C-alpha positions in Angstrom: 8.3 1.3 -16.9 8.9 2.2 -13.2 8.8 -1.2 -11.4 7.7 -1.0 -7.6 11.4 -0.3 -6.1 11.8 2.7 -8.4 8.1 4.0 -7.1 9.2 3.4 -3.1 12.0 5.0 -3.7 10.4 7.7 -5.4 7.2 7.8 -2.4 7.3 11.6 0.0 7.1 9.3 3.2 8.6 6.3 2.5 7.7 5.8 6.5 5.6 1.7 6.4 3.5 1.7 9.4 2.3 -1.9 11.4 1.7 -2.7 14.1 2.0 -6.7 16.1 -1.2 -8.6 15.6 -1.9 -8.9 18.8 -2.5 -5.6 19.5 -5.7 -3.2 20.1 -8.3 -2.3 16.7 -8.9 1.1 18.3 -4.8 1.1 18.8 -4.6 0.8 14.9 -6.8 2.8 13.6 -5.8 5.5 16.1 -2.7 4.8 14.6 -4.0 5.1 10.6 -5.5 8.3 11.0 -2.7 10.2 13.0 -0.8 8.1 10.3 -3.0 9.4 7.4 -2.7 6.2 6.1 -5.7 3.2 5.1 -4.1 0.8 5.8 -0.9 -1.3 8.0 1.1 -4.0 7.6 0.2 -6.4 10.5 3.9 -8.1 11.5 5.1 -10.6 14.1 8.9 -10.7 15.2 8.9 -8.2 11.8 7.4 -10.6 10.0 4.9 -10.3 7.0 1.8 -12.2 9.0 -1.5 -9.5 7.6 -2.7 -6.1 6.7 -6.1 -4.4 8.3 -7.1 -2.0 6.9 -10.0 0.3 7.4 -12.2 -1.2 4.9 -11.8 -4.3 7.5 -12.7 -2.1 9.7 -16.0 -1.3 9.4 -16.7 -4.8 7.9 -15.8 -6.5 10.7 -15.8 -4.1 13.4 -18.5 -1.4 13.3 -20.5 -3.4 10.7 -21.1 -6.1 13.2 -21.3 -4.2 16.4 -17.8 -5.1 17.5 -16.5 -3.5 19.8 -12.7 -2.1 18.5 -11.3 -1.6 21.8 -11.9 -5.0 22.8 -11.2 -6.7 18.9 -7.6 -7.2 18.1 -5.9 -7.1 14.6 -6.0 -10.6 14.5 -9.8 -10.9 14.5 -10.5 -8.6 11.4 -6.6 -8.1 9.1 -6.5 -10.6 6.1 -4.1 -12.5 6.9 -1.5 -13.6 4.5 -1.7 -11.3 1.8 -1.4 -10.7 -1.4 2.5 -9.2 -2.3 4.7 -8.0 -4.4 8.5 -7.8 -5.3 10.3 -4.4 -5.7 11.3 -5.7 -9.5 7.3 -6.2 -10.5 6.2 -3.7 -13.3 3.8 -0.7 -12.0 1.5 -2.9 -15.0 1.9 -5.5 -12.9 0.7 -3.7 -9.7 -2.1 -1.9 -10.9 -3.4 -4.8 -12.8 -3.3 -7.2 -9.5 -5.0 -4.7 -7.4 -7.5 -4.0 -10.4 -7.7 -8.0 -11.0 -8.6 -9.1 -6.5 -10.6 -5.6 -5.8 -7.2 -4.3 -3.3 -5.7 -1.1 -2.3 -2.1 -2.4 -1.1 0.1 -4.2 -1.8 3.3 -5.6 0.7 6.4 -6.1 -0.8 8.7 -8.3 0.3 11.6 -10.1 -1.5 13.4 -13.1 0.9 11.0 -12.4 3.2 12.7 -8.9 3.6 9.6 -6.0 4.6 10.7 -3.9 1.8 7.1 -1.4 2.3 3.8 -1.4 1.2 2.4 0.4 -2.3 -1.6 1.9 -2.1 -3.2 2.5 -5.7 -2.8 5.9 -4.8 1.3 5.5 -5.8 0.6 3.7 -8.6 -1.1 6.8 -9.3 1.0 9.3 -8.3 3.1 7.5 -10.7 1.8 7.4 -14.0 0.5 11.3 -14.2 4.2 11.4 -13.7 5.5 9.2 -16.2 2.7 11.2 -18.2 3.3 14.8 -17.7 7.1 14.2 -18.5 6.0 12.9 -21.8 4.1 15.3 -22.2 6.6 17.8 -22.2 9.1 15.5 -24.1 6.3 15.3 -27.7 5.1 19.2 -27.1 9.4 19.6 -27.5 9.3 17.5 -29.9 6.1 19.4 -31.8 8.4 22.5 -30.6 11.1 20.8 -32.5 13.3 21.2 -29.7 16.0 18.7 -28.7 14.7 16.8 -25.4 
């Protein structure tokens, strides 16, 4: 079973994007759009202090009639987000994301930020493992060695 470190290492775009807590929501949403991501880490002096997502924007800015150009990220972010370590298993991450109804998990170890794992990353990894297993089973059925 793969762990978080394995998944982060195999990501096509391993870049993790972040924003400062005092940045305007407008800038955060613009960055998310430019980078095609659904969430940003919120960091202060290279330390993780929160996470801000498209959901946060919709629920705490757009639906409340607030202005994204005058609202700071710290006013809508999820402070002290749930995190995982690089050693955590895929299954544990999927269970945690399902239980907590979240789509992104910052990866932290000894207060060092390693990246962010998304539900999409987990799904792609699961599909790749299943594809590999199917190939092995097909080879076994045909009597080929794998």
